[in-house]
N, C-alpha and C positions, 0 to 999 in steps of 0.2 A: 581668547582671540577668535573670531569668526572665521572659519575656513572658507577659501575662495573656491567658488563652485563654478563650472563652465556654463554658459547658456546653451542647453541642447538645440535651441533653434540656431544659434550661431554655429555651433559644431556640425549640424545637419547642413547648413547653408555651405560651409567650408569643405565638406566632403563632396557635394554637388559640384562646387567649383573646382575641385582637384580631379574630379571624373571628366567634367567637360574639356580640362585643359590637356587631359593624358589621352581622353578618346581616340583610338585609331591612329596614333603618331606615326606608326611607320606607313600608314596609306596618304600622309599628307603630300607625297611627293619628294622630289629632289630639294635639296638646300637651295633657296634662291641667292642672288649675288651676294647681297650684305651678309647672309649667314655663311657663306663661303668664306668670306673675309674673317668673320669671327673664328669659325672652325680651323683656318689655317694659322691666324695669328694665334690661336691657342695652344697649338703644339710646338710652338718656339720655346727656346729656354727664357726664363724672364729677362736675363741681360740682354738678350738679342731682341725680344718682343719689346721691351721698353724703347731700344735704340730705334727700332723700325717705325714704332707708332709716333715716337717724337720727330721723326724726319717727314713723315707722311702729311701733306696738307688735308686739311679738312677730316682730319682722323680726330677720334675720341680719346679721352685719357685710357690708360692702359688696365684700370682695375678690373673691368668685366672680363678681358681677355686671359688676366692670370687667373682669376677664379675659375673660369671655364677650363682653362688647361688642366687644373688640379681635378676637377669634374671628370674630364675626358681621360686622365689617367688612369681612372678607376676601371675602364673598360677598352683601354687600347688595343688589348690583344683580341678583340671581337672580329671575327672574320666577315660576318654578315653585314654589308653596307648599310641596308636599310635600318637594320636594328641599331647600329651605332649611331646613325643620325637621328633615329628617333631618341634615344637615350640622351644625345646631345641637346635636343629640344626640350627633353624633361627637365633640363635644369630651370630653363626659364619658367617651364610651367610650375615646377615645386616652388619657385621663389614668388612668382607672381599670385599664386593661391594663397600665400601670407598676407595678401594686401586684405583678404575678405576678413579675417579676425581682427587685424590691426585697424581697419576702417571702423569695425564694429566698436571696438574698444575706445577709439578716439570720439566717434559719435556719442556713445553713451556718456562718456564724461562730460561732454560740452551740451547733452540734451536729454539723457535719460534712455532707458532700455528700449522704447520704441523707436527713438531714432537710430539708435545702433542696430536694430534688426532691419530696418528699412536700408540703412546704409550697406549693410552685409548683403541682403537680397540684390540690390542693384549691382554691386560689386561683383557678385557670383554670377551673373547672366549677362552683364553688359557685352554686346557683340565686340566692341572695340578692344576691351579687355582680354576676351577670350582669343581674338585672332592674334593680336600681338603677343599674347602670354604663351604662345605655341611656336615661336621662332626664335633662332639661336641669334638674339641681339639683345641689347642692354636696356630695353625701354620697360619691361615689365619689372625686372629688378630695381629700376630706377623710382618706378612709380612706388614700389614696396618700400623704398629706403626713403622717400618723401613723405609717406604716410607715418614712418618711424621716427623721422625728424620733428613732423609736427607734435606727434604724441608726446615725445620726449621734452619738447618746449613747454607744453601744458604742465606736465609732471613737475618741471623744474621751476615753473611759475608757482604751482600750487604748494609745493614742499621744496624750497631752495636748498640745496645742498651742493657741495663741490662734485660729488661723483655724478650727479644729476645734469649739471652744467657741462661736465666734461664729456659725458656720454651724448649730449646734445651736439657739441663740437665735433666730436669723432664721427658719428653718423653722417652730420652734415658734410664732412669731408670725404666720406666714403660715397655719398650721392654726387659730389661734385668731381671726384675720380671715377665716377661711372659715367657721367655725362655732364658737360658743362652747362645744360639747359637748367641743372639744378641751383645754379646761382641765384635764380629768381626765388628759392624759398627764403635764405637768410634777407635778401632784400625786401622781401614781403614783411618778414617779421620786424626787420629795423624801422620800414615804414609803419607798421602797426603800433610800434613803440611810440613813435612820435605823435600818433593820432591819439594814442591812450594817455601820454602825458599831456595834451592839450585838453582832455576830458577829465583829466585829474583821476583817474583809475589807480588804485594803489598797486604799485608794482615793485620789485627790487630792481629799481631801474640800472643802477651802475653795473650790477652782474649781468643783467640781461643784455644791456648794450655791449659790455664787452664780449660776452659770448657770440654774438651776432657779428661783431667786428672780427673776432677770430675765425668764424664760420667762414665769412666772406674772404678772408685773406688766405684760406686753405689752397685755392687753385692757382695762386700766384707763381710759386716755384715752378709748377709744370708751363704755365702761360710763358714765363720768361726764358726757361731752360729748353723748351721743345721748338725746333726751328721750324716745324710744320706749321704751329700757330700763326707765326709772323708770315710765313710764305701764303697763308690764307687770308690775311688782312687785306691785301689789294684788290681782291674780289669783290669787298664790300662797296656798295654805291646806292645812294638813296634813288638813283635813277631806277633801279629794279623795283622799287617798292611803287608801284603804279596801283590805282583803283581796281583795275581788272584783276590784277595778281591777288590782292587782297581778298575781293569777293569771291573769286574762285577757290582761294584757302578756305575761307569761312563755309562756303557751301560744300566742299569737299569734306571738312570737319564735320559738320552738321550730319550730313547723310551717314558718314562711319560712324557717328555717335548712335544713331538711330538703328542702322541695320548693317553695321560693319562695312570694310572697305572693299569687299569683293563685287558689291552690285551698286548701281545708282539708280535705284528706281525712284521717279518723281515723288510718288507719294509718301515716300520716307520723310519729306521735309515737314509733314504733319507730325510724324513722331518727334522729330528733331525739334518742334515747336513746344512739343508737350515737356521735354526736358528743359527748354528755356523758361516755361511758365514754373515748373517746379522750383528751378534754382532761383525765379523772382520772389516765389512765395517764400523760400527759405531766408531770403535776404530780409524780409519784413518781419520775420519772428526772432526776436531776442530774448534769450533766456533770463531770467532775473539773476541766477546765481553765476551766470558767465559773463560779467559785463565785457563787452567788446568782441565776444567770440565770433558774432556775425559779419562785424567790421573786418577781423582778421582773415575769415574766409573769403570774403569780397575782395580785400587787398591781394590776397594770395592767388585767388582766381585770376585777377586782372593782369597781374605782373608776370605769371606763367603764361598766360596766352600771349601777352606781348613778348616775352622770350621766345616762345614757339615761332613767332613771327620773323624772327632774325634770319631765318633760313631764306627769307624772301629777299633780304637785303644783301646777302652773297650770293645771290642768283643760283640757289640750288634748287631741284625740283621739290616741290612740297609734299609731304605725306601726312596723313593723320597721325602718324605715330609721334609726331612732334607735340601733339596736344596731351599726351598721356600724362606729362609732370602736372597739367591742371586738373587731373581727374580727381586727386584726393578731396581737394577742396569742392568740385563740383558735386562729388556723390554726397559729401556731408550738407552741402546746402539743398541738394535735390530732396535728401532723406528728410530735413527739417521741413520742406515744403509738402512731402506726403504726409507727415505728422500734422502739419496744420489742416491739411484737408480733412484727414480722419478727425480731428478735434471739431471741426466745424460741420462736416457734412456725414460724419459716421463711416461706416464701412464702404457705403455707395460714394463717397468723396474719394477715398483711398483707390477705389475700384476705378474711379475716372481716371486717375493717374496713372495706375498700373496696368491696365488694360491695352492702351495704346502701345507702351513700351514693351508688353509681352507679345503684341503682335510682330514688333520690330524683331525680337528675339526668334520667335517662331520662323519668321522669314529669313532669317540669317542662318539659323540652323539647318533649314530645309535645303539652302544653298551650299552650305560651307561643309556640312557632314555627309552629303550625298553625291561625291564626286569631284569636288573641288581640291584640285592639286597645286602646291606652291609655285613649282617648276618643273620642267622636264629636260634639264639640258642633258642629262645621261642618255636620253634617247638619242640626240644628236651624236655624242660620241660613240655610243653602241652602233650607230649605223655606220659611222665612218670605219669603226674598228673590223665590222664585219665584212666589208666590201674593200678595204683598201688594198693596193697592190705595191709591189716594189716600183718606185718611180714616181709614186704619189706625193704630194705635198699639202699641207694644211695651212690656211690663211684665216686669222681671226681678225675682225674689225674691232678695235679698242683694246687697249691694254688690260681691262678688268676681266675680259674673256680668257685669257691665259689662266686666271684662278680658276675659273670654272672648268676648262679644259684639262688641267692638271689634276684637277681633284676627281674627274669622272673617267677620264680616257684610259683605256687599258690596251691601246695598239702598240705599234711602234714606229709611226710617222713622226718627223719633226714638224713644228709648227712655226709660224712665222705670224707677227703682230703688226698690223697696220692701221692707225699711226702708234708709233711706241709709246707715246705719252697724249693724253687728251684731257682738256682741251690745251692746244688748239686741234680743231679738225684737221685731217688730211688734206694736203693741197695737190694739184694737179701733177705738178713735177715730179714729187715724191712718190705719189702713186705710180705713174708712168715708169719710172726708175726701177722700182722694186718688182712690179709686176712683170717688166720686161726680162729682168733677171731670171725671176721663178720660170718664167715659159722657156727660157733658153735651157734650162737643166732639169726640167721635169715634164713628165708626160700628161699628168692629171692634177687639178687642184681642186680640192675640197674648200669651197667658202662659206665660213659661218658668220652670218649676219646678225648682229644684235647691238642694240644701243646706239645707234646709228645718229642720234640727235646730237650728241656731242663728238662722236668720231669720225662720222662721213655724213652729213646731212644731204649732201647733194649726190650720194651713192657714187662716187667717182670711180670706185673699186669695181662695182659690178658693171658699170657702164663700159669701162675699159676691157674687162673680160667678156661681155656680151659682143663686143666690137672685134677683138682679136682672137678670140676661142670660141669654141663649140660648147653651149651649156647643155647637158645631158638631162638633168631632172633638177628640180626644185621642190622641196618640201618646207611646210611652214609648221613650225612647233609653238607652244607656248612662250618658250624662251627667245626664239629666234627663228632664223631661216637657215636652210643649209642647202647648197647647190653642188654639184660636180661639173667641171669643166674639162674637157679636153684641149690640152694647150696648143698642140701642133699635130699635124698628120702629114707624115712623107709620102703616103700612099692615095692621096686625094687626087685621084687620077680617072676615074670612072666617069663618063659623060651620062647626065640625066637626059631622058627625052624631052624636047621642048613640047608645050601644051599651052592652048588657048583657053580662056575660061569665060563663055558667055560674052565673047567679044568687048569684055572690060579690061581683062588683065591677061597677061602672057607669061608663063614660064620660059624666059628666052632660052637659058641654058643654066647649067648647074652641074656639079661635081660630088661625088661620093667615094667611099673607100672601093678600091679596084679589087682588093681582095677580101677574104672572110674577115669577120669582126667577131671575136669572143664574145660570149655572154658575160655579163658582170662588166660590161664597158660601154663606152659612149660611142655610137655609129654617127660620125659627123657629115654634114651635108653643106654645101654653100649654094644658095640658090639666088638667080637672078632674074629680077621681076622687071616687067615693062608694061606701064599703062598704054592701052592702045588709043584712050579717048580722054577728055577730061571726065572725071569721076565725080559723082554727087554724093558718095556715100563711104563710109570706112569698112573696108573688108578684113577679114581675119583669114588664116590657113590652118588647115591641120595636115601634118605630115604623119603618115601611117605606114606601119609594116604588118602585111596580112600573110599568114602561113597557108599552107596546104590544107591543114585541118581546120582552118576559119578563125583560127587565134589571132586577135590583132593587137598591136600597140600603137599609140595615137598620143601625139603631142600637139595642141593647138597654140597659136602665137599671133600677137597684131603684126600686121603688115606695115612697117614704119622704115621712114629713110635711114634712122639711126636709131639703136635701142633705148628704150625707156622714154626718151624725151623727143624723138624724131617726129617728122610730119606723117600724118595718117595718109591712106590712099586719096582721100578726097582733096588734097593738097599736091598730090604728085603732077609733075609736068608729063605730059603725053610723050611717048617714046623715049623717055630717059630711063636709065636702068638704075634699078636699086638693088644692092647686094644685101642678102640676108642670110646670117649663118644660124644654124640651127643644129643641135645634137640631139639624138634620141637613145635614151637610156635603155639597155637590153638586160633585163633581169637576169640574175644568175640561174633561175630555173628554167630559163627559155630553151626550148628543144631546139636542137641542131637542124639546120637545113635551109633550104632557099625561101626567101620571102619576098613577095612584090612590095615595091616602093610606091606607094600612094600619095597623092597630092589633092587636097579638096580645099577650094577657095569658096567662101560664103559671106553673106552680108551680117556684120556684126550685130546689127539691130533686130533683124527679122530671122537670123540664123537658116537663111535660105541658101543652099548652095548654087554656085554657078555652074551651068552644064559645060563639061569638057567635050570636044569633038568625037572622043572614042572612050566613054566612061567604062572603067571596069565593074562598075555596078550602076544600072540606070537610076537607082532610087537614092544614091548616096552622093553623085556628082563626083566621084573619084576618078582620076586618070593615074594610070599605071605608069610611071615614068622611070623605072628602074627595078633591078633585081639585086638581092644583098644576101650573101651566105653568112650564116651564123654558124659558129662552132663553138665546142667546149674548151674551156681554158686548159692549156697542157700543161701549167704549172700552178701552184697554189702554196699557201704558207707552209714551210716546213714544220711538220707536226712532230709534237716531242715523243721521245720513246717511251715506253709503257713501265718503266723501272720503278715508279711510285705508285703503281695499281696493285689492287689486291688479285693475284693470280686467279685466272679462270681457266684457261687454255682448253677452249672447247672448239670442236671443228663442226661446221654448219655447211652441209653440202648437198647436192644433187649432182645430177649428170650434166648440166651445164654450168652451174656456179659453185664456188668452193671459197668458203670464208673461215678464218682463223680469229676466234675472238681470245686475246691475250690476258685481258684483265679488265677491272671496273674499280671505281672509286666515286665516293661522294665527297663533292666540294663544300657541303653544308655541315657544320658540325653538330653532332647529336648531344644529347638525346633529343627526340623528336616529339612534338604534341600533334593531335588531330588538326587538319588545317594547314600544316606547315608547306612550305616550298623546299623540294629539294632539287640541288643541283648536281647532275650526276654525268659521268664519263665512261665511255667504254673504249678500249684500245683494240681496233681491229688491225688485222694483216690480211691484205689482199694477195692471194695465191697466184692470181692471173688476170688479166683483163677481163671485164664484165660487159655484156650486152643489156642484162636485164637491170631494172632499178626495183629497189626493195624498200619496204617499211619495217621500222623497228618497232615491235611490240613488248609492252612492259606488263607485268602481271605482279601484284602484291598478294601474298597469301599468307595465312597465320599459321600458327604452330600445328593446326590439324590438317594443313593443306586447303582450308577453305578460301575460295578467293575474295578478297577485300577490295580490290581496285585494279582498274585495267587501262592501259593507255597506248595511243597509237602515235608515233613520232617518225618522221623522215629524218634519214642520217645527215647530219651536218645542215640540218635546216633546208635540205634541197639546194644548198649552194654547189655542192658537187655530188650529186646523184651516183648511186653504185654503179651505174651504167658508164660513168666517166672514171672509175677508179682503174688504175694500172697496176700491173704485176708487181709484187714486193712493196707498195704502197703501205706506209704506216699511218694508219688514221685514227686520231683522236676525235670521237663523236660525243658532243654534249648535248645533254637533255635537261629540261626543267618540267618536275611533275610537282603536282600538288596532293598532299595526302587527304583522303576523305574526311570530311569535317565529323563525320559520324563514327570515326574509326575508335575500337576499343582499346585500352592500354594492353600492351604485350609486346611480344617479339615476332617480328614478320620478316619473310624472306622476299626479295627482289628477283624475278625472274625475267628472260628476256629470250624472245626469238625473232627470225627474220622471216617476212612474208613478200613475196613477189607481188609486186603491182598488178592487181588483177587477177592474181591467183592464189595458191594455197602456201601454207607454211614451209620452209626448208627443213628438211629433217637435221635434227643435231645427233652426232654420233654419240652412243652410250645413254641415250634418254629415252624414255617410253612415249613421252608426248611433245617432243621438240622444245621443250622449255629448258633454258639453261639457268641454273640458279646462280647468281652474281653476288649478292650482297645480303646482309642482315642488318634490320633497323630495331632499335627498341623505341617503342612509342610510350610516353607517360601521359597523365592526366596535365593539363596545364598548370595546376597549381603546384604538382610536385616537380616538375620543370622549373617553375619558377623559384622554389626553394634550393634546387641545384644551382640555378645561375646566381641568386643572391649568395648563396655560401662561396661561390668562385669569385664573385665580386667583393666580398667582403674580405676575404683572406687576405688580398694585398692591404687594404686599408689597416686591419689589425696589425699586420706586421709594422707598417709605418707607425702606428701609434706606439706600439712597444718600442721601435727605434727611438721615437722622440721622449718616450717615458725614461729609457734607460739613460738618453743624453741628459734629460733633466734632472734625472737624479744624481748624476755626476756633480750636481750643487751642493749634495750633502756636506762636502768637506767645506763649503763656504757657509753652511750653518742656515740657509734661509729656506729650506724646504720644508712642507708639512709633514706630519706623522705617516699620513698614508703613503707618501713616497718613500719615507724611510722604511715603512713596512715592506714595500715592494721591492726596495733595494737590498733587503736581507734575505729575499728569496733566491733559492739556486738557479742558476742561469745554465 
């Protein structure tokens, strides 16, 4: 019997596909919302998971989440969040890579070796498959299961047996319980059976028809038993299926097919056209030894594409991921098209088809692998956690944000969600009630805006806050927007100085905090403007704080009667007052002192300022309207004691300052490899109040004392400089260091010292060079560290297998286990 040998070309393409899908997974950024849903479902117990998924509308069957949960259990004790998320994404990457040899095998059985190689080439490099093969969703595994279903169908038709038909039905059910879009596959096969019978093709009709019927009946128990499926049906309406929506979905899918879903370059339509041409060429080639194969692929492609369009009927936002179920059929047809070009025009013909596709792959890779991040919601939660204070509250727009927030947030604030369910979107009455209640019981509010199309399309929440509170800052992230508002101020008593600007506008009056404002807080201002005449242009204003050293903070804003939607200055009534509330965020590192409050009014089109009568700066058009005192915060987060630190007990002192370093620890588990990031913490004890600010210097030395790396950091990221520490303060100071990429393996020592800002190092008692040794690190080559990591991950899996084996061997008394299990059962335990 001839031994089966793998095609080296297919093996090589499979390895390349695996590399493309695993490359720099930790650098892909945060999990996006759908991935968060997958990860959080997966950690639930199977019974709780199935119950929750069954209740949720528009949710998919639970198989993917169940398998992902088992995968995550292998590294659940991993501390590094980035590594854990990368490994979670690796599951889809590994299963998605299996599509390459599967499509190659299927194409070879239906058209020969050349078709198989071309199909593997297309599957390995297709941007759409690479992109969705690296996310924690079920679409990459679904595509692989659909290809496996088709292959098992062909095998059962060629050599019918009960086992082959049973495997076909089983894999069809697995695909259907991964995603209901897979129902298009048995429907396609049933439709092809009818066509084949009409064309008098010899087939095992009864068995094939029964298998298709059983495959289609697979999802019925879930459809009838899951309340969420019934709750989703009322959303379906033919009114949502408009020509505009269909054309937009087709265009989006074609662009994603050509260059991936991260960019919409217009020229990519030409590459998409090449895909269409190759598929059409594949439809015109019918292998003599596989009658009806092309018809099957055509029917499958058509019905899976129609199935992807179902999302338009239920009014869900369309995504190119929904067409992945059609890609196994499209890949086989495009591969046949390339073979036909090769047969007719030789290598030049194949190149005419491959070169445009290669341009799309290169364009996608250049955009995707050089800085693209999937999401950045952790930056929002990290910003809140770093700057939050007692009395703050967090408000999230849309219930889905709570999943994001809970996944990444490490602070101590409570969060509220408005609306609690969506759709429908929040209404004005509900927004007013909730926001008024929050404003009465909290000092500041952090507002995270995301997914407003369904939760708050009219931005009612933000408009209420802009009208009744003071917005200190607003930052845009890839995933959303973050603003901080001061909700009320009992000390808004200091009068601002009136000022006229160019005879057009007047600051009639204004209020600000009468006493000092601490850094890391919002300075509120209430400004009352008056139009002196009819204005023919729209003006903007800039509110500024200017210190004695020239440091300036500024915030520009539109002048409108009401926030966001109010009338601009060109529509103001002369002599009518308009109140504008604005806050100015004072960074945590802002030096204490007295600052001038300056106001500039300028033309929004030309940026030309209107001259005030007594400018603070003749060139800027700034009018000084008040003075504001800024102080350091008197209180900060209670810092944990240094009981869990490795003791250091070093005294660092000079004639002015006296510090005591109690201990140090690393939050990143070792061993380490060159280029790794280390999260380190130092436990300080302040002996008295200080006047000077200091830097923390780190040094990494090898066993011979040679310097291998050096870093300089500010204590507490300059949130509370050492000049603001008080006597007996316990300060836990966190630093992030990256090991040099060229670091040689070995044992290294981390040393630390303090340096005065603008001066030299502080002496450390008992040291010759002022450096204090705090920690030791073992640095291993990457391949050795990988071996250690694999050993730690495989150990629980081996234990689980042993438990399952011992449980299975209990069946010996029933007499149905094999000799191998009997032998293991005789081994001593």
